[in-house]
N, C-alpha and C positions, 0 to 999 in steps of 0.2 A: 504495500499498500504504500510506505514511504518512497519508494522509488518510482512508482506511479505519479504520483505527486510531483516530486523532484523534477521528472522528464515532463510533466507538463509544464513548471513553471518554467524550465529551459527551453520548452518552443515557446512560450509567452514571452519571452525576453529575446529570442534570436528574431520572433515577428517583429516586435516593436522595434531592434535596431534596424531592421529591413526597411519599416515603413519611417522612421525617423529619418535615416539615412537619404532615402527616397526624397522626402521633403525638404530634406537640405540642399540636394544635388538639385531640386527644381527651382528653390528659391534662388542658389546662388547664379544657377545658369541663366534664370531668365532676368536675374538684375542685371548680369553681363551683356545680355542680348538687347536689353533695354538701354544699354548705353553707359552701365557703369563700368568706370575703370579699374580692373583687378590690380593693377599695377606692375603688370607684364606681359608683352604679345599673346595676344590669344590666338590659336590656331582656329578659325570658325568653323570648320568640319567637326572637328573634336568638340568644340561647345554644343553644337546641333545634336551631335552622338550621346552627348552628356546629359543634355535635358531630355531626348528622347528617354533614353536608360533610366532618366528618375522617376518616369512613369512606368516603367517596366521593375523597377526596385520596389516601388508601392503594389503592383499588381503580384509582382512575386510573395511579397509579407502577406498581402490578403490570402492570395491561393495555400501559400502555407498555412494558415491559421484554419483555412476551411480544409484542405488534404493536404496531409503533411506529405506524402508522394509525388503530388504535383508540384508542391513548392520547393520538395529537394530538386525535382527535374528544372525547375525554373531557376533556382539557384545557381547549378551546374550550368544552366545554358549561360547565364549573365555571367556567370565567371569566366569562361570560357570566350564569349564575347570582348569582356574586359581584356582579357588574356593577349589576343589577336590585336587588339586597337592597341596595348601598352608596346606589344612589339613593333609594330608600326611606328608609332611616335617616338619610341625610344629610336628606331634606325632613323627617321627624318631627324630627330633631334642631335644625335652624334653625326651626322653626315651637313651639319650646319642649314639644316633646313628650318622652315619657321615656327619650331615648337620650341617652346621655354623650358627652362629644366624646370619649372614649378609646375607645368601640363604632366612632365612624366612621372613626379613624385605624387601629385593628386591623383594620376591615372594607376599609380602601384598602388597606393592605399586603397582605392575603389575596389582593385582587384584580390588585394589581401582581404579586405572585409567579405568580399563575396565567397573566396576560398574556404573563411571561416565560417561563413554561413552555412554553406553548403555541407562540410563537414557536421557541423552542428546540427543541422537538419537531420543527415546522414544517420547520426548516432543517437537520436532521439526516435526515429523509425522504430516501431512496432519488429519490425523485421529484421533490426541490425543486430549483431549478436551480444551487444551491450545491453539492451532492452529487452530480449528475446526469451529472458530468463527472470523477469521481472513479474 
């Protein structure tokens, strides 16, 4: 019983992280799209991607609350998409392209957060080895 309760609490925390991260991504991105200066060169395709992903982050959080299996899949898809974009912008940055180091750092954070969310959701899944004996 205690294991089940702690698993539910962890799932709630993970869902809240996804929702808050999505909301923060939307707020920050739309502010820059509206003309706010972040203090570094903005690579507009990345900005548009991040705003779109803000909606995906919120959707994944809602999905994870409704269906852990689908939320886990969504978190994996988001992690993979972020990783691909991170690789692309890192390459652009280090080949003296139009991407600021701040953008690479922020994309690294996004990618790490979604890896952690994917692992967390997968570990709280009823079919995972850690929770199968609960």
